[in-house]
C-alpha beads as a LAMMPS data file, in Angstrom:
LAMMPS data file: protein, C-alpha beads

453 atoms
452 bonds

1 atom types
1 bond types

-500.0 500.0 xlo xhi
-500.0 500.0 ylo yhi
-500.0 500.0 zlo zhi

Masses

1 110.0

Atoms # bond

1 1 1 344.928 -17.842 -321.922
2 1 1 341.654 -16.245 -322.549
3 1 1 339.287 -15.314 -325.533
4 1 1 339.467 -11.500 -324.765
5 1 1 343.322 -11.472 -325.276
6 1 1 342.694 -13.594 -328.265
7 1 1 340.280 -11.148 -329.682
8 1 1 342.549 -8.106 -328.795
9 1 1 345.758 -9.573 -330.534
10 1 1 343.872 -10.904 -333.756
11 1 1 342.275 -7.642 -334.033
12 1 1 345.516 -5.953 -334.667
13 1 1 345.260 -7.171 -338.126
14 1 1 342.178 -5.023 -338.555
15 1 1 342.303 -1.442 -340.236
16 1 1 340.504 1.193 -338.244
17 1 1 337.193 2.154 -339.653
18 1 1 334.778 4.816 -339.412
19 1 1 330.850 4.093 -339.647
20 1 1 329.688 3.328 -343.246
21 1 1 328.163 6.934 -344.070
22 1 1 324.543 6.319 -345.102
23 1 1 323.803 9.117 -348.016
24 1 1 320.327 10.275 -347.982
25 1 1 318.376 8.828 -350.915
26 1 1 317.222 12.439 -352.281
27 1 1 320.803 12.743 -352.992
28 1 1 321.574 10.521 -355.589
29 1 1 317.896 9.420 -356.650
30 1 1 316.868 5.438 -356.777
31 1 1 320.693 4.508 -357.321
32 1 1 321.769 6.224 -353.987
33 1 1 324.319 4.128 -352.009
34 1 1 321.906 4.087 -349.046
35 1 1 319.573 1.932 -351.104
36 1 1 321.952 -1.010 -351.087
37 1 1 323.659 -2.112 -347.788
38 1 1 326.456 -4.412 -348.653
39 1 1 326.860 -7.672 -346.948
40 1 1 329.787 -10.037 -346.328
41 1 1 328.461 -13.836 -345.515
42 1 1 330.985 -15.600 -342.856
43 1 1 329.610 -19.176 -342.984
44 1 1 328.152 -20.650 -345.768
45 1 1 327.102 -24.034 -344.208
46 1 1 323.355 -25.266 -344.041
47 1 1 321.902 -22.380 -342.279
48 1 1 324.197 -19.751 -343.986
49 1 1 323.538 -21.405 -347.551
50 1 1 319.852 -21.920 -346.940
51 1 1 317.969 -20.079 -344.445
52 1 1 320.008 -17.068 -344.321
53 1 1 321.159 -16.461 -347.763
54 1 1 318.317 -18.128 -350.013
55 1 1 315.373 -18.116 -347.338
56 1 1 312.818 -20.856 -347.011
57 1 1 308.895 -21.717 -347.495
58 1 1 307.226 -22.495 -344.279
59 1 1 304.235 -23.942 -345.932
60 1 1 302.241 -24.901 -343.231
61 1 1 301.176 -21.488 -342.215
62 1 1 301.669 -20.286 -345.783
63 1 1 304.764 -17.853 -345.229
64 1 1 308.032 -17.178 -347.350
65 1 1 310.724 -16.268 -344.921
66 1 1 313.240 -14.177 -347.074
67 1 1 316.831 -14.658 -347.379
68 1 1 319.662 -11.819 -347.793
69 1 1 319.079 -12.565 -351.575
70 1 1 315.384 -11.726 -351.270
71 1 1 315.890 -8.328 -349.584
72 1 1 315.949 -5.393 -352.152
73 1 1 317.854 -3.070 -350.064
74 1 1 320.854 -5.599 -349.568
75 1 1 323.403 -7.149 -351.832
76 1 1 325.990 -9.719 -350.877
77 1 1 329.301 -8.914 -351.989
78 1 1 331.300 -11.242 -350.399
79 1 1 331.327 -14.809 -348.769
80 1 1 334.075 -16.470 -346.333
81 1 1 334.380 -19.968 -345.633
82 1 1 336.663 -22.498 -344.241
83 1 1 335.543 -25.192 -346.344
84 1 1 336.294 -23.871 -350.153
85 1 1 333.292 -26.421 -351.566
86 1 1 330.618 -24.613 -349.467
87 1 1 332.106 -21.223 -350.137
88 1 1 332.048 -21.681 -354.133
89 1 1 328.775 -23.105 -354.112
90 1 1 327.512 -19.873 -352.028
91 1 1 329.127 -17.715 -354.713
92 1 1 327.622 -19.610 -357.664
93 1 1 324.050 -19.531 -356.392
94 1 1 324.572 -15.376 -355.389
95 1 1 326.272 -14.795 -358.782
96 1 1 323.342 -16.352 -360.527
97 1 1 320.665 -14.554 -358.767
98 1 1 322.195 -11.289 -359.359
99 1 1 322.886 -12.291 -362.759
100 1 1 319.182 -12.444 -363.656
101 1 1 318.672 -9.107 -362.965
102 1 1 321.737 -7.617 -364.620
103 1 1 321.782 -5.986 -368.277
104 1 1 323.942 -8.640 -369.751
105 1 1 322.508 -11.499 -367.763
106 1 1 325.786 -12.147 -365.793
107 1 1 327.262 -10.957 -362.285
108 1 1 330.373 -11.814 -361.157
109 1 1 331.190 -9.616 -358.302
110 1 1 330.892 -11.688 -355.356
111 1 1 334.275 -12.237 -353.645
112 1 1 335.371 -15.101 -351.599
113 1 1 337.632 -15.059 -348.453
114 1 1 338.879 -18.395 -346.689
115 1 1 339.867 -16.137 -344.031
116 1 1 337.249 -13.885 -342.403
117 1 1 339.615 -11.182 -341.395
118 1 1 340.326 -10.473 -344.946
119 1 1 336.464 -9.767 -345.399
120 1 1 336.606 -7.445 -342.417
121 1 1 339.463 -5.071 -344.066
122 1 1 337.181 -4.556 -347.061
123 1 1 335.900 -0.919 -346.927
124 1 1 333.340 -1.666 -349.481
125 1 1 331.349 -3.759 -347.192
126 1 1 328.612 -2.256 -344.608
127 1 1 327.580 -5.156 -342.632
128 1 1 328.333 -8.778 -341.829
129 1 1 326.266 -11.888 -341.549
130 1 1 327.682 -14.683 -339.151
131 1 1 326.489 -18.385 -339.776
132 1 1 329.375 -20.039 -338.426
133 1 1 329.685 -22.700 -335.682
134 1 1 328.879 -21.189 -332.229
135 1 1 332.236 -20.823 -330.672
136 1 1 333.191 -18.497 -333.364
137 1 1 330.302 -15.908 -332.747
138 1 1 331.680 -13.943 -330.422
139 1 1 335.381 -13.457 -331.313
140 1 1 334.099 -12.780 -334.931
141 1 1 331.348 -10.304 -333.497
142 1 1 333.930 -8.498 -331.863
143 1 1 336.317 -8.094 -334.680
144 1 1 333.681 -7.233 -336.885
145 1 1 332.398 -4.337 -334.774
146 1 1 336.072 -3.217 -334.175
147 1 1 336.039 -2.920 -338.118
148 1 1 333.041 -0.937 -338.079
149 1 1 330.802 -3.419 -339.549
150 1 1 326.927 -3.819 -338.713
151 1 1 326.324 -7.208 -337.144
152 1 1 323.880 -9.837 -337.714
153 1 1 324.793 -12.863 -335.520
154 1 1 322.913 -16.449 -335.830
155 1 1 322.221 -17.744 -332.346
156 1 1 323.270 -19.245 -330.186
157 1 1 325.247 -16.422 -329.500
158 1 1 327.917 -17.273 -327.363
159 1 1 329.350 -20.251 -325.293
160 1 1 329.307 -18.472 -321.879
161 1 1 327.531 -15.891 -320.182
162 1 1 330.930 -13.666 -319.546
163 1 1 331.801 -14.224 -323.282
164 1 1 328.166 -12.803 -324.213
165 1 1 328.769 -10.006 -322.240
166 1 1 332.082 -9.330 -323.951
167 1 1 330.217 -8.923 -327.377
168 1 1 327.348 -6.850 -325.918
169 1 1 329.821 -4.532 -324.552
170 1 1 331.756 -4.325 -327.995
171 1 1 329.143 -3.609 -329.830
172 1 1 327.789 -0.634 -327.913
173 1 1 331.643 0.577 -327.806
174 1 1 331.901 0.884 -331.644
175 1 1 328.143 1.855 -331.933
176 1 1 327.294 -0.496 -335.004
177 1 1 323.670 -1.709 -335.501
178 1 1 322.953 -5.342 -334.260
179 1 1 320.872 -7.876 -334.395
180 1 1 320.435 -11.764 -333.141
181 1 1 319.370 -13.591 -336.179
182 1 1 316.503 -15.743 -335.449
183 1 1 313.070 -15.784 -337.529
184 1 1 311.017 -16.756 -334.255
185 1 1 310.245 -13.498 -333.412
186 1 1 308.437 -12.972 -336.687
187 1 1 306.731 -16.148 -337.042
188 1 1 302.857 -15.561 -336.509
189 1 1 301.810 -18.369 -334.411
190 1 1 304.875 -17.648 -331.878
191 1 1 304.446 -13.738 -331.779
192 1 1 300.760 -13.897 -331.571
193 1 1 301.086 -15.937 -328.537
194 1 1 303.225 -13.255 -327.007
195 1 1 301.106 -10.597 -327.909
196 1 1 297.995 -12.024 -326.263
197 1 1 300.032 -12.972 -323.251
198 1 1 301.311 -9.648 -322.894
199 1 1 298.054 -8.165 -323.435
200 1 1 296.611 -9.699 -320.782
201 1 1 294.365 -12.373 -322.541
202 1 1 295.033 -15.018 -320.262
203 1 1 295.516 -12.893 -317.264
204 1 1 298.374 -12.827 -315.036
205 1 1 301.023 -15.041 -316.180
206 1 1 301.872 -17.671 -313.964
207 1 1 303.885 -20.391 -315.934
208 1 1 305.668 -21.376 -319.187
209 1 1 306.384 -24.850 -320.157
210 1 1 308.969 -25.565 -322.888
211 1 1 309.608 -28.580 -324.819
212 1 1 312.634 -29.272 -326.996
213 1 1 313.052 -31.918 -329.568
214 1 1 315.179 -35.104 -328.867
215 1 1 318.559 -35.349 -329.957
216 1 1 320.362 -37.739 -332.324
217 1 1 321.887 -40.754 -330.203
218 1 1 325.499 -40.005 -329.298
219 1 1 328.134 -41.755 -331.123
220 1 1 331.061 -44.056 -330.357
221 1 1 334.570 -42.635 -330.442
222 1 1 335.798 -41.992 -333.856
223 1 1 339.003 -42.980 -335.864
224 1 1 341.265 -39.910 -337.140
225 1 1 340.726 -39.142 -340.637
226 1 1 342.618 -37.252 -343.182
227 1 1 341.361 -33.757 -343.441
228 1 1 339.478 -32.941 -346.933
229 1 1 341.428 -30.767 -349.399
230 1 1 338.606 -28.333 -349.087
231 1 1 338.670 -27.647 -345.629
232 1 1 341.018 -25.411 -343.897
233 1 1 340.742 -27.295 -340.458
234 1 1 343.109 -25.358 -338.480
235 1 1 341.180 -22.290 -339.360
236 1 1 337.953 -24.193 -338.601
237 1 1 339.503 -24.919 -334.955
238 1 1 340.519 -21.235 -334.577
239 1 1 340.437 -20.625 -330.848
240 1 1 339.795 -23.867 -329.682
241 1 1 342.229 -26.586 -328.547
242 1 1 343.826 -28.713 -331.345
243 1 1 342.211 -32.336 -331.944
244 1 1 342.639 -34.809 -334.725
245 1 1 340.077 -34.339 -337.295
246 1 1 337.076 -36.603 -337.930
247 1 1 333.719 -35.736 -339.957
248 1 1 331.802 -36.548 -336.801
249 1 1 333.226 -33.522 -335.011
250 1 1 332.848 -31.021 -338.220
251 1 1 330.451 -31.491 -340.637
252 1 1 329.598 -34.121 -343.468
253 1 1 332.051 -33.033 -346.625
254 1 1 330.343 -32.107 -349.846
255 1 1 327.048 -32.078 -348.296
256 1 1 324.970 -28.976 -347.243
257 1 1 321.708 -30.169 -346.118
258 1 1 322.569 -32.431 -343.028
259 1 1 322.818 -30.955 -339.445
260 1 1 326.406 -30.157 -338.686
261 1 1 327.950 -32.520 -336.111
262 1 1 329.618 -30.025 -334.485
263 1 1 326.300 -29.007 -332.847
264 1 1 326.329 -31.939 -330.478
265 1 1 330.333 -31.680 -329.232
266 1 1 330.576 -29.396 -326.202
267 1 1 333.467 -27.436 -327.328
268 1 1 331.739 -26.049 -330.190
269 1 1 328.032 -26.003 -329.046
270 1 1 326.094 -26.655 -325.890
271 1 1 323.413 -28.729 -327.411
272 1 1 319.646 -28.354 -327.405
273 1 1 319.314 -26.685 -324.288
274 1 1 321.130 -23.780 -326.160
275 1 1 319.969 -24.673 -330.081
276 1 1 316.284 -24.514 -329.286
277 1 1 316.447 -22.469 -326.200
278 1 1 317.786 -19.654 -328.359
279 1 1 314.090 -19.472 -329.706
280 1 1 311.726 -20.678 -327.281
281 1 1 313.683 -18.891 -324.090
282 1 1 313.109 -15.923 -326.403
283 1 1 309.556 -16.300 -326.486
284 1 1 309.196 -16.899 -323.107
285 1 1 311.396 -14.008 -322.182
286 1 1 309.463 -11.650 -324.311
287 1 1 305.928 -12.704 -322.850
288 1 1 307.110 -12.232 -319.557
289 1 1 308.466 -8.802 -320.580
290 1 1 312.103 -9.871 -318.803
291 1 1 313.788 -9.868 -322.026
292 1 1 316.400 -7.719 -320.655
293 1 1 317.042 -9.436 -317.265
294 1 1 316.331 -13.281 -316.389
295 1 1 315.359 -15.635 -313.522
296 1 1 316.531 -15.323 -310.264
297 1 1 316.606 -19.197 -309.609
298 1 1 317.152 -22.216 -311.350
299 1 1 317.560 -26.233 -310.846
300 1 1 317.731 -29.167 -313.016
301 1 1 319.072 -32.645 -313.930
302 1 1 320.413 -33.830 -317.220
303 1 1 322.559 -36.581 -318.839
304 1 1 326.260 -35.953 -320.316
305 1 1 327.205 -38.631 -322.857
306 1 1 330.562 -39.961 -322.595
307 1 1 331.276 -40.036 -326.258
308 1 1 332.432 -37.685 -328.942
309 1 1 328.970 -36.226 -328.961
310 1 1 328.867 -35.098 -325.498
311 1 1 326.146 -32.398 -325.134
312 1 1 323.671 -32.439 -322.470
313 1 1 320.456 -34.567 -323.251
314 1 1 317.445 -36.166 -321.570
315 1 1 317.183 -32.775 -319.245
316 1 1 314.576 -31.073 -317.165
317 1 1 315.180 -27.571 -315.874
318 1 1 312.908 -24.977 -313.762
319 1 1 313.377 -21.296 -313.657
320 1 1 312.064 -18.994 -311.325
321 1 1 311.341 -15.317 -311.846
322 1 1 311.126 -12.610 -309.374
323 1 1 307.535 -11.806 -310.448
324 1 1 306.748 -15.323 -309.551
325 1 1 306.803 -16.852 -312.929
326 1 1 308.076 -20.289 -313.110
327 1 1 309.755 -21.521 -316.353
328 1 1 310.095 -25.046 -317.053
329 1 1 312.045 -26.961 -320.140
330 1 1 312.376 -30.496 -320.708
331 1 1 313.851 -32.639 -323.325
332 1 1 313.077 -36.334 -323.869
333 1 1 313.747 -39.024 -326.300
334 1 1 310.250 -38.308 -327.658
335 1 1 309.401 -34.975 -326.993
336 1 1 308.474 -32.447 -329.622
337 1 1 309.162 -28.696 -329.832
338 1 1 306.210 -26.528 -328.061
339 1 1 305.639 -23.727 -325.386
340 1 1 302.657 -23.463 -323.077
341 1 1 301.836 -20.151 -321.358
342 1 1 299.398 -20.478 -318.445
343 1 1 297.899 -17.490 -316.628
344 1 1 295.187 -16.933 -314.189
345 1 1 292.500 -17.115 -316.759
346 1 1 293.509 -19.500 -319.306
347 1 1 296.326 -20.841 -321.203
348 1 1 297.820 -20.774 -324.815
349 1 1 299.780 -23.486 -326.485
350 1 1 301.881 -23.323 -329.702
351 1 1 302.830 -26.584 -330.648
352 1 1 305.533 -27.928 -333.096
353 1 1 307.297 -25.593 -335.536
354 1 1 306.580 -23.112 -337.120
355 1 1 303.371 -23.613 -334.817
356 1 1 299.705 -24.277 -334.390
357 1 1 298.192 -22.127 -331.715
358 1 1 295.366 -23.270 -329.373
359 1 1 293.707 -21.803 -326.225
360 1 1 291.642 -22.725 -323.368
361 1 1 289.159 -20.704 -324.855
362 1 1 288.955 -19.856 -328.556
363 1 1 287.823 -16.517 -328.308
364 1 1 291.179 -15.460 -326.691
365 1 1 292.585 -16.089 -330.178
366 1 1 290.519 -13.889 -331.819
367 1 1 291.161 -10.902 -329.565
368 1 1 292.795 -7.987 -331.502
369 1 1 294.618 -5.459 -329.778
370 1 1 293.191 -2.269 -328.444
371 1 1 294.307 1.079 -328.306
372 1 1 297.947 1.195 -326.601
373 1 1 298.372 -2.498 -326.399
374 1 1 301.111 -4.612 -328.417
375 1 1 300.546 -5.505 -331.925
376 1 1 302.889 -7.691 -333.357
377 1 1 301.133 -8.793 -336.543
378 1 1 303.261 -6.499 -338.788
379 1 1 306.413 -7.600 -337.587
380 1 1 309.134 -7.594 -340.292
381 1 1 311.121 -10.838 -340.771
382 1 1 314.491 -11.030 -339.230
383 1 1 316.741 -10.241 -342.603
384 1 1 314.499 -7.219 -343.464
385 1 1 314.722 -5.891 -340.026
386 1 1 318.271 -6.056 -339.731
387 1 1 318.637 -4.084 -343.341
388 1 1 316.279 -1.452 -342.445
389 1 1 317.784 -0.749 -339.140
390 1 1 321.215 -0.266 -340.641
391 1 1 319.838 2.075 -343.197
392 1 1 317.835 4.117 -340.770
393 1 1 319.990 3.568 -337.494
394 1 1 317.324 2.257 -335.571
395 1 1 317.199 -0.576 -332.929
396 1 1 316.508 -3.719 -334.305
397 1 1 313.779 -6.039 -333.094
398 1 1 315.869 -8.577 -331.528
399 1 1 319.526 -6.586 -330.548
400 1 1 322.200 -8.660 -329.528
401 1 1 321.937 -7.708 -325.959
402 1 1 318.448 -9.492 -326.083
403 1 1 320.239 -12.678 -327.634
404 1 1 322.688 -12.753 -324.791
405 1 1 319.778 -12.746 -322.242
406 1 1 317.998 -15.350 -324.077
407 1 1 320.919 -17.623 -324.273
408 1 1 321.940 -16.713 -320.427
409 1 1 318.841 -18.910 -319.795
410 1 1 320.305 -21.812 -321.465
411 1 1 323.733 -21.777 -320.303
412 1 1 322.645 -21.126 -316.180
413 1 1 320.434 -24.258 -317.003
414 1 1 323.168 -25.982 -317.783
415 1 1 325.548 -25.045 -315.192
416 1 1 322.771 -25.888 -312.540
417 1 1 322.480 -29.134 -314.334
418 1 1 326.422 -29.608 -313.910
419 1 1 326.532 -28.296 -310.333
420 1 1 323.399 -30.534 -309.515
421 1 1 322.281 -27.900 -306.984
422 1 1 319.617 -25.248 -306.682
423 1 1 321.121 -22.083 -307.471
424 1 1 320.355 -17.957 -307.174
425 1 1 320.939 -16.021 -310.047
426 1 1 321.445 -12.495 -309.998
427 1 1 320.346 -11.177 -313.559
428 1 1 321.756 -7.738 -312.969
429 1 1 325.306 -8.859 -312.122
430 1 1 324.825 -11.945 -314.403
431 1 1 326.362 -13.898 -311.104
432 1 1 325.250 -16.713 -309.131
433 1 1 324.887 -15.675 -305.330
434 1 1 326.825 -17.527 -302.693
435 1 1 328.388 -20.164 -305.412
436 1 1 331.875 -19.868 -306.311
437 1 1 331.887 -23.152 -308.344
438 1 1 328.625 -22.083 -310.238
439 1 1 330.486 -18.848 -310.924
440 1 1 333.418 -20.351 -312.237
441 1 1 331.556 -22.130 -315.127
442 1 1 330.188 -18.761 -316.323
443 1 1 333.589 -17.611 -318.356
444 1 1 334.775 -18.453 -321.723
445 1 1 336.601 -21.777 -322.704
446 1 1 340.367 -21.590 -323.179
447 1 1 341.689 -20.602 -326.408
448 1 1 344.894 -21.666 -328.080
449 1 1 348.118 -20.101 -327.374
450 1 1 349.212 -19.616 -330.876
451 1 1 345.558 -17.801 -331.848
452 1 1 346.261 -15.523 -328.529
453 1 1 350.015 -14.306 -329.517

Bonds

1 1 1 2
2 1 2 3
3 1 3 4
4 1 4 5
5 1 5 6
6 1 6 7
7 1 7 8
8 1 8 9
9 1 9 10
10 1 10 11
11 1 11 12
12 1 12 13
13 1 13 14
14 1 14 15
15 1 15 16
16 1 16 17
17 1 17 18
18 1 18 19
19 1 19 20
20 1 20 21
21 1 21 22
22 1 22 23
23 1 23 24
24 1 24 25
25 1 25 26
26 1 26 27
27 1 27 28
28 1 28 29
29 1 29 30
30 1 30 31
31 1 31 32
32 1 32 33
33 1 33 34
34 1 34 35
35 1 35 36
36 1 36 37
37 1 37 38
38 1 38 39
39 1 39 40
40 1 40 41
41 1 41 42
42 1 42 43
43 1 43 44
44 1 44 45
45 1 45 46
46 1 46 47
47 1 47 48
48 1 48 49
49 1 49 50
50 1 50 51
51 1 51 52
52 1 52 53
53 1 53 54
54 1 54 55
55 1 55 56
56 1 56 57
57 1 57 58
58 1 58 59
59 1 59 60
60 1 60 61
61 1 61 62
62 1 62 63
63 1 63 64
64 1 64 65
65 1 65 66
66 1 66 67
67 1 67 68
68 1 68 69
69 1 69 70
70 1 70 71
71 1 71 72
72 1 72 73
73 1 73 74
74 1 74 75
75 1 75 76
76 1 76 77
77 1 77 78
78 1 78 79
79 1 79 80
80 1 80 81
81 1 81 82
82 1 82 83
83 1 83 84
84 1 84 85
85 1 85 86
86 1 86 87
87 1 87 88
88 1 88 89
89 1 89 90
90 1 90 91
91 1 91 92
92 1 92 93
93 1 93 94
94 1 94 95
95 1 95 96
96 1 96 97
97 1 97 98
98 1 98 99
99 1 99 100
100 1 100 101
101 1 101 102
102 1 102 103
103 1 103 104
104 1 104 105
105 1 105 106
106 1 106 107
107 1 107 108
108 1 108 109
109 1 109 110
110 1 110 111
111 1 111 112
112 1 112 113
113 1 113 114
114 1 114 115
115 1 115 116
116 1 116 117
117 1 117 118
118 1 118 119
119 1 119 120
120 1 120 121
121 1 121 122
122 1 122 123
123 1 123 124
124 1 124 125
125 1 125 126
126 1 126 127
127 1 127 128
128 1 128 129
129 1 129 130
130 1 130 131
131 1 131 132
132 1 132 133
133 1 133 134
134 1 134 135
135 1 135 136
136 1 136 137
137 1 137 138
138 1 138 139
139 1 139 140
140 1 140 141
141 1 141 142
142 1 142 143
143 1 143 144
144 1 144 145
145 1 145 146
146 1 146 147
147 1 147 148
148 1 148 149
149 1 149 150
150 1 150 151
151 1 151 152
152 1 152 153
153 1 153 154
154 1 154 155
155 1 155 156
156 1 156 157
157 1 157 158
158 1 158 159
159 1 159 160
160 1 160 161
161 1 161 162
162 1 162 163
163 1 163 164
164 1 164 165
165 1 165 166
166 1 166 167
167 1 167 168
168 1 168 169
169 1 169 170
170 1 170 171
171 1 171 172
172 1 172 173
173 1 173 174
174 1 174 175
175 1 175 176
176 1 176 177
177 1 177 178
178 1 178 179
179 1 179 180
180 1 180 181
181 1 181 182
182 1 182 183
183 1 183 184
184 1 184 185
185 1 185 186
186 1 186 187
187 1 187 188
188 1 188 189
189 1 189 190
190 1 190 191
191 1 191 192
192 1 192 193
193 1 193 194
194 1 194 195
195 1 195 196
196 1 196 197
197 1 197 198
198 1 198 199
199 1 199 200
200 1 200 201
201 1 201 202
202 1 202 203
203 1 203 204
204 1 204 205
205 1 205 206
206 1 206 207
207 1 207 208
208 1 208 209
209 1 209 210
210 1 210 211
211 1 211 212
212 1 212 213
213 1 213 214
214 1 214 215
215 1 215 216
216 1 216 217
217 1 217 218
218 1 218 219
219 1 219 220
220 1 220 221
221 1 221 222
222 1 222 223
223 1 223 224
224 1 224 225
225 1 225 226
226 1 226 227
227 1 227 228
228 1 228 229
229 1 229 230
230 1 230 231
231 1 231 232
232 1 232 233
233 1 233 234
234 1 234 235
235 1 235 236
236 1 236 237
237 1 237 238
238 1 238 239
239 1 239 240
240 1 240 241
241 1 241 242
242 1 242 243
243 1 243 244
244 1 244 245
245 1 245 246
246 1 246 247
247 1 247 248
248 1 248 249
249 1 249 250
250 1 250 251
251 1 251 252
252 1 252 253
253 1 253 254
254 1 254 255
255 1 255 256
256 1 256 257
257 1 257 258
258 1 258 259
259 1 259 260
260 1 260 261
261 1 261 262
262 1 262 263
263 1 263 264
264 1 264 265
265 1 265 266
266 1 266 267
267 1 267 268
268 1 268 269
269 1 269 270
270 1 270 271
271 1 271 272
272 1 272 273
273 1 273 274
274 1 274 275
275 1 275 276
276 1 276 277
277 1 277 278
278 1 278 279
279 1 279 280
280 1 280 281
281 1 281 282
282 1 282 283
283 1 283 284
284 1 284 285
285 1 285 286
286 1 286 287
287 1 287 288
288 1 288 289
289 1 289 290
290 1 290 291
291 1 291 292
292 1 292 293
293 1 293 294
294 1 294 295
295 1 295 296
296 1 296 297
297 1 297 298
298 1 298 299
299 1 299 300
300 1 300 301
301 1 301 302
302 1 302 303
303 1 303 304
304 1 304 305
305 1 305 306
306 1 306 307
307 1 307 308
308 1 308 309
309 1 309 310
310 1 310 311
311 1 311 312
312 1 312 313
313 1 313 314
314 1 314 315
315 1 315 316
316 1 316 317
317 1 317 318
318 1 318 319
319 1 319 320
320 1 320 321
321 1 321 322
322 1 322 323
323 1 323 324
324 1 324 325
325 1 325 326
326 1 326 327
327 1 327 328
328 1 328 329
329 1 329 330
330 1 330 331
331 1 331 332
332 1 332 333
333 1 333 334
334 1 334 335
335 1 335 336
336 1 336 337
337 1 337 338
338 1 338 339
339 1 339 340
340 1 340 341
341 1 341 342
342 1 342 343
343 1 343 344
344 1 344 345
345 1 345 346
346 1 346 347
347 1 347 348
348 1 348 349
349 1 349 350
350 1 350 351
351 1 351 352
352 1 352 353
353 1 353 354
354 1 354 355
355 1 355 356
356 1 356 357
357 1 357 358
358 1 358 359
359 1 359 360
360 1 360 361
361 1 361 362
362 1 362 363
363 1 363 364
364 1 364 365
365 1 365 366
366 1 366 367
367 1 367 368
368 1 368 369
369 1 369 370
370 1 370 371
371 1 371 372
372 1 372 373
373 1 373 374
374 1 374 375
375 1 375 376
376 1 376 377
377 1 377 378
378 1 378 379
379 1 379 380
380 1 380 381
381 1 381 382
382 1 382 383
383 1 383 384
384 1 384 385
385 1 385 386
386 1 386 387
387 1 387 388
388 1 388 389
389 1 389 390
390 1 390 391
391 1 391 392
392 1 392 393
393 1 393 394
394 1 394 395
395 1 395 396
396 1 396 397
397 1 397 398
398 1 398 399
399 1 399 400
400 1 400 401
401 1 401 402
402 1 402 403
403 1 403 404
404 1 404 405
405 1 405 406
406 1 406 407
407 1 407 408
408 1 408 409
409 1 409 410
410 1 410 411
411 1 411 412
412 1 412 413
413 1 413 414
414 1 414 415
415 1 415 416
416 1 416 417
417 1 417 418
418 1 418 419
419 1 419 420
420 1 420 421
421 1 421 422
422 1 422 423
423 1 423 424
424 1 424 425
425 1 425 426
426 1 426 427
427 1 427 428
428 1 428 429
429 1 429 430
430 1 430 431
431 1 431 432
432 1 432 433
433 1 433 434
434 1 434 435
435 1 435 436
436 1 436 437
437 1 437 438
438 1 438 439
439 1 439 440
440 1 440 441
441 1 441 442
442 1 442 443
443 1 443 444
444 1 444 445
445 1 445 446
446 1 446 447
447 1 447 448
448 1 448 449
449 1 449 450
450 1 450 451
451 1 451 452
452 1 452 453
């Protein structure tokens, strides 16, 4: 009973597809097929409906973060969700958006699919945007790749190191363009700090200190509830063990603004060390030039609530890299998001989010990249980067291999806290050195039998 078998069996329902053909614009002019990459969205909850579909305004830094509806070269042609209320709400917004630009002022071309596998069988879809609970990311990503769809997937990418590697291997096998869907690399205060560190403006990097926001107080055990008529709960659970329904395990019905409750349940997500780690560990790895590798040692401690919301809280974890850099992260009841880079010649701090950047010497921040140095000032936003990569078949700014390496940092930190020992990590083999108990926790969670057969 493992997730690999579940994926293989489920994928038998998916027809074999070749790679979508990108026809040169010179053949058809402005109406060439290559001018519109067709997108199917799986998951239309808070992140999918808001950030990924419609985008958002980062007013504190005067920036508009585009969603897929803002990308001229993309068109969302279908949505899938196990919650029909959310799915139909997304469909309404999509059709209203495209209708404004149509000849008669209306558009009715957005399909809906409760079962995402129906969407993957559609030959008119080039790429898939996955915005579901974390435990669904890898199965959906692998099945999408097998169906020949390019894949952009929300972070955190996986629920285990082994599972994440399975996704990376599948994407390579089927040759699809792929991206970890995270806007952090495009937020200027964040990538500006990375640019300065990589260009040596604070000397040799020595330490990176990360702080994650606090999490809500764990909830008491919940009474069983009737499943809302709009929710296909069995499909929501999918590969995970059956448990009675309560909205404190899933999401608040008929509300697309609240943070989903599944984010605090360790069957479906891995808490703040993964949710915020997917952002800040990426910045740390990028700045340390180890985005395709990882640390060699990890130790930490944290609290594991005995409640429905049982994700680790109030933790402190320390990582050490082969080059001598130390990475620390912590979450406390009062902590706020930040990342600080300390080098032999100074420090840079990006506080809060999207971020205010400070340095030990203000002149560090006015430095400009020289010839041959890293310049991230014109970095594309995540959705635009993905669509451009699909059109040109180039590598994205944050391939899923990078996202996998990022979330691996969270996962080995979580394991160190569970084991309660200092652990040696081999980033090339993606295994702990000499600790079978820790290595046993690198595997994927068990899947329900009926999803494997």
